[in-house]
C-alpha positions as CSV (number, residue, x, y, z in Angstrom):
1,M,0.0,0.0,0.0
2,P,1.5,3.4,-1.0
3,W,2.4,5.8,1.7
4,L,3.8,9.3,2.0
5,R,5.9,11.2,4.5
6,S,3.8,14.0,6.2
7,H,5.8,16.7,8.0
8,S,4.2,18.5,11.0
9,E,5.6,21.8,9.7
10,L,3.1,21.7,6.8
11,R,0.3,22.8,9.1
12,N,1.8,26.3,9.8
13,H,4.2,26.7,6.9
14,P,3.9,30.1,5.2
15,K,3.2,28.3,1.8
16,T,0.3,26.5,3.3
17,L,-1.2,29.6,4.9
18,K,-0.7,31.6,1.7
19,A,-2.4,28.8,-0.4
20,A,-5.4,28.8,2.0
21,R,-5.6,32.6,1.7
22,L,-5.5,32.6,-2.1
23,L,-8.1,29.9,-2.3
24,G,-10.3,31.4,0.4
25,V,-10.5,28.1,2.4
26,S,-9.3,26.9,5.8
27,T,-5.8,25.6,6.5
28,P,-7.0,22.1,7.3
29,Q,-8.7,21.9,3.9
30,V,-5.6,22.9,2.1
31,V,-3.6,20.3,4.0
32,G,-6.1,17.7,3.0
33,H,-6.1,18.7,-0.7
34,L,-2.3,18.7,-0.7
35,H,-2.1,15.1,0.6
36,M,-4.7,14.0,-1.9
37,L,-2.7,15.6,-4.6
38,W,0.5,13.9,-3.5
39,W,-1.2,10.5,-3.3
40,W,-2.5,11.0,-6.8
41,V,0.9,12.0,-8.1
42,M,2.4,8.8,-6.6
43,D,0.0,6.7,-8.6
44,Y,-0.2,8.6,-11.9
45,A,2.8,10.9,-12.1
46,P,5.6,9.2,-10.0
47,S,8.3,11.4,-11.6
48,G,6.5,14.5,-10.3
49,D,6.2,15.9,-13.8
50,L,2.6,17.1,-14.4
51,S,3.2,18.5,-17.9
52,D,0.9,15.9,-19.5
53,F,-2.1,16.7,-17.2
54,A,-4.6,19.5,-17.5
55,A,-5.5,21.7,-14.6
56,A,-8.8,19.9,-14.4
57,D,-7.0,16.5,-14.0
58,I,-4.9,17.9,-11.2
59,A,-7.9,19.4,-9.4
60,V,-9.7,16.1,-9.6
61,G,-6.7,14.3,-8.2
62,A,-6.5,16.7,-5.3
63,G,-10.3,16.5,-4.6
64,W,-10.8,20.2,-5.4
65,D,-14.3,20.9,-6.7
66,G,-13.8,24.6,-7.4
67,D,-12.2,26.3,-10.4
68,P,-9.3,24.0,-11.5
69,E,-7.2,26.9,-12.9
70,E,-7.6,28.9,-9.6
71,F,-6.5,25.8,-7.6
72,V,-3.4,25.2,-9.7
73,E,-2.4,28.9,-9.8
74,A,-2.7,29.1,-6.0
75,L,-0.3,26.2,-5.5
76,V,2.1,27.8,-8.0
77,S,1.9,31.2,-6.3
78,S,2.1,29.9,-2.7
79,G,5.9,30.4,-2.6
80,M,7.3,33.4,-0.8
81,G,9.5,35.8,-2.8
82,L,11.9,33.7,-5.0
83,R,10.8,30.5,-3.3
84,A,8.8,28.0,-5.4
85,G,5.3,27.1,-4.4
86,F,3.9,23.6,-4.0
87,L,3.9,23.4,-7.8
88,E,6.3,25.2,-10.1
89,R,6.5,26.0,-13.8
90,D,9.5,25.7,-16.1
91,E,10.2,28.2,-18.8
92,H,8.0,26.2,-21.2
93,G,5.0,26.4,-18.8
94,G,5.2,22.7,-17.8
95,L,4.1,21.9,-14.2
96,T,6.1,19.9,-11.7
97,V,5.7,19.1,-8.0
98,H,8.3,21.2,-6.2
99,D,11.2,19.0,-4.9
100,W,9.2,15.8,-5.4
101,S,12.3,13.7,-5.5
102,Q,13.0,14.7,-1.9
103,H,9.6,13.8,-0.7
104,G,7.2,11.4,-2.4
105,G,9.8,10.5,-5.1
106,R,12.2,9.3,-2.5
107,D,9.5,7.0,-1.0
108,I,8.8,5.6,-4.5
109,D,12.5,4.8,-5.0
110,E,12.7,3.1,-1.7
111,R,9.6,1.0,-2.4
112,R,10.9,0.0,-5.9
113,A,14.2,-1.1,-4.4
114,A,12.3,-3.2,-1.8
115,V,10.2,-4.7,-4.5
116,D,13.3,-5.6,-6.6
117,R,14.9,-7.2,-3.6
118,K,11.8,-9.3,-2.9
119,R,11.6,-10.3,-6.6
120,Q,15.3,-11.4,-6.6
121,W,14.8,-13.3,-3.3
122,R,11.8,-15.2,-4.8
123,A,13.9,-16.0,-7.9
124,V,16.6,-17.4,-5.7
125,K,14.1,-19.5,-3.8
126,K,12.6,-20.8,-7.1
127,D,16.0,-21.8,-8.4
128,E,16.7,-23.7,-5.2
129,C,13.4,-25.5,-5.3
130,H,14.0,-26.4,-9.0
131,G,17.4,-27.7,-8.1
132,D,15.9,-29.9,-5.3
133,A,13.3,-31.3,-7.7
134,T,15.8,-32.2,-10.4
135,R,18.8,-33.3,-8.4
136,G,18.6,-37.1,-8.9
137,G,14.9,-37.4,-7.9
138,T,15.9,-38.0,-4.3
139,V,12.7,-36.5,-2.7
140,A,10.3,-37.9,-5.3
141,N,11.7,-41.4,-5.2
142,E,11.6,-42.2,-1.5
143,N,9.9,-45.6,-0.9
144,A,7.6,-46.5,1.9
145,T,10.5,-47.2,4.3
146,G,12.0,-43.8,3.7
147,T,15.0,-45.1,1.7
148,P,15.9,-42.6,-1.1
149,R,16.2,-43.9,-4.7
150,V,18.3,-42.2,-7.5
151,A,17.3,-43.0,-11.1
152,G,15.6,-46.2,-9.9
153,H,18.5,-47.5,-7.7
154,I,18.7,-47.5,-4.0
155,A,21.1,-44.7,-2.8
156,T,24.2,-46.0,-1.0
157,E,25.3,-42.8,0.8
158,P,24.8,-42.9,4.6
159,P,22.1,-40.6,6.2
160,Q,24.7,-38.4,7.8
161,V,26.2,-37.6,4.3
162,R,22.8,-36.6,2.9
163,G,22.2,-34.4,6.0
164,E,25.5,-32.6,5.5
165,E,24.7,-32.1,1.8
166,R,21.3,-30.5,2.7
167,R,23.0,-28.2,5.3
168,G,25.6,-27.2,2.8
169,E,22.9,-26.4,0.2
170,E,21.1,-24.3,2.8
171,K,24.2,-22.4,3.6
172,R,24.9,-21.8,-0.1
173,G,21.4,-20.5,-0.5
174,E,21.7,-18.1,2.4
175,E,25.0,-16.8,1.1
176,K,23.5,-16.2,-2.3
177,R,20.6,-14.3,-0.8
178,R,23.0,-12.2,1.2
179,Q,25.0,-11.3,-1.9
180,E,21.8,-10.4,-3.7
181,T,20.8,-8.1,-0.9
182,L,24.2,-6.4,-0.9
183,A,24.1,-6.0,-4.6
184,N,20.9,-3.9,-4.2
185,S,22.0,-1.8,-1.3
186,P,24.7,1.0,-1.5
187,A,27.7,0.2,0.6
188,P,28.2,2.4,3.7
189,S,31.1,4.8,3.9
190,G,34.4,3.1,4.0
191,A,32.9,-0.4,3.2
192,E,34.4,-2.7,0.6
193,E,32.2,-3.4,-2.5
194,P,31.1,-7.0,-2.9
195,R,33.2,-8.9,-5.4
196,N,30.2,-10.0,-7.5
197,R,28.8,-6.4,-7.8
198,K,29.5,-4.0,-10.5
199,T,31.5,-1.4,-8.6
200,I,30.0,2.2,-8.5
201,P,32.9,4.7,-9.0
202,Y,31.8,7.0,-6.2
203,Q,35.1,9.0,-6.1
204,E,35.4,9.2,-9.9
205,I,32.0,10.7,-10.1
206,V,32.9,13.3,-7.5
207,D,36.3,14.0,-9.2
208,A,34.5,14.6,-12.5
209,Y,32.2,17.1,-10.7
210,H,35.2,19.0,-9.3
211,E,37.0,18.9,-12.7
212,T,34.0,20.1,-14.8
213,L,32.4,22.5,-12.3
214,P,35.2,24.0,-10.3
215,M,33.1,27.1,-9.7
216,L,30.6,25.1,-7.6
217,P,31.1,24.1,-3.9
218,R,33.6,21.3,-3.4
219,I,32.8,18.0,-1.8
220,R,34.8,17.6,1.5
221,E,33.3,14.3,2.7
222,M,31.6,11.3,1.0
223,T,28.8,10.8,3.4
224,D,26.5,7.7,3.5
225,Q,23.6,9.9,2.2
226,R,25.6,11.0,-0.8
227,R,26.7,7.4,-1.6
228,K,23.1,6.3,-1.4
229,A,22.0,9.2,-3.8
230,I,24.8,8.3,-6.3
231,A,23.9,4.6,-6.1
232,A,20.2,5.4,-6.7
233,R,20.9,7.6,-9.8
234,W,23.6,5.1,-11.1
235,G,21.2,2.2,-10.8
236,S,18.1,4.0,-12.2
237,S,19.1,3.2,-15.9
238,P,21.9,1.4,-17.8
239,E,23.1,4.5,-19.6
240,R,23.9,6.2,-16.3
241,Q,26.3,3.3,-15.4
242,N,29.0,5.0,-17.3
243,L,31.4,7.6,-16.0
244,E,31.3,9.4,-19.4
245,W,27.5,10.0,-18.9
246,W,28.2,11.8,-15.7
247,R,30.8,14.0,-17.3
248,Q,28.2,14.9,-20.0
249,Y,25.7,15.6,-17.3
250,Y,28.1,18.0,-15.5
251,H,28.8,19.8,-18.9
252,A,25.0,20.3,-19.2
253,V,25.0,21.9,-15.7
254,A,27.9,24.1,-16.9
255,E,25.7,25.5,-19.7
256,S,23.2,26.8,-17.2
257,G,24.1,30.3,-16.0
258,F,21.2,30.1,-13.5
259,L,22.8,27.0,-11.7
260,L,26.2,28.7,-11.7
261,G,25.0,31.8,-9.9
262,E,23.8,34.1,-12.7
263,N,20.5,34.8,-10.9
264,E,19.1,37.6,-8.7
265,R,20.1,35.8,-5.5
266,G,23.5,34.7,-6.5
267,W,22.5,31.2,-5.6
268,V,24.5,28.3,-7.0
269,A,23.7,24.6,-7.3
270,S,25.4,22.1,-4.9
271,F,26.5,18.5,-5.5
272,D,23.6,17.3,-3.4
273,F,21.1,19.4,-5.4
274,L,22.4,18.0,-8.7
275,L,21.9,14.4,-7.4
276,R,18.2,14.8,-7.0
277,E,16.4,12.8,-9.7
278,Q,13.9,15.5,-10.6
279,K,16.6,18.2,-10.9
280,M,18.8,15.9,-12.9
281,V,16.0,15.4,-15.4
282,M,15.3,19.1,-15.6
283,V,19.0,19.9,-16.2
284,L,19.2,17.3,-19.0
285,E,16.0,18.8,-20.6
286,G,17.5,22.3,-20.5
287,R,14.9,23.7,-18.1
288,Y,17.4,25.7,-16.1
289,R,18.8,27.7,-19.0
290,S,18.3,31.4,-18.6
291,R,15.9,30.9,-15.7
292,Q,15.5,34.1,-13.7
293,R,12.8,35.5,-11.6
294,P,12.2,39.0,-10.2
295,R,13.5,39.5,-6.7
296,N,11.5,40.5,-3.7
297,P,13.9,41.3,-0.8
298,R,11.1,41.5,1.8
299,L,10.0,37.9,1.3
300,D,13.2,36.2,0.1
301,D,14.2,34.9,3.6
302,F,11.2,32.7,4.3
303,P,12.4,29.1,4.9
304,D,11.5,26.4,2.4
305,M,10.2,22.9,3.3
306,D,13.6,21.4,2.5
307,E,15.3,23.7,5.1
308,L,12.7,22.8,7.8
309,E,13.2,19.1,7.1
310,A,17.0,19.4,7.4
């Protein structure tokens, strides 16, 4: 059953209060519509990209029975100053859920990883059962006295030998399942990669970032959170499992003046920002090129949901 993180700050966050004011409804009603919207996004737009949906579709997903355009515009305009609202538009007018990869998107990634681990575990169990059924017909050819037969002949090995073989098979099965689990989980900081796993070049990815984007903040420490983010992006598609792809991605970042600080706030992208799935897609699609907004110094210091979560 899908589930979503719900932060207590949402109740009194400035964006929530502003959205309620713009829509002319109570704060609890806005909180309810936001949760219904996020649940709907998890099912029908798991990437957080709403470009293919009309305002009416979004309003229905959120349970809003008023003017759809008014509802969408209120969520876009709920940000303070240069801060994005609950929804944001790119330069082409496409709608996305603000920082979806850090909220519902992260939950989706974790659930997909869990499903993959279960699927591989079932495959291992199936292989083991298939091996037991075809290995000499031992189980299927036991006679009434419990003496195993192999290909129509009475087995000659003593019972203790058969017991040791079964225990050895169980140990091999456990080791195989352990290796499968390790292969689907990013290694903690300082840990050695499993031998049967395609190694993720964590340090090379960071070195390419420093080499291509020396103007952005440097990475001083490879934390477990960063390793997990790199592993998630690396494993999301075969084409990303190539160091040259990451260099091309950093070059795409270098072509965006907005991400390099050419904006009203002088804000620059960080390594952690560039590791977010939604931001990565937006960079590759060129959505950050020449992206500037008018500055409102009075409202620019309101905290965003990401800062409250941190």
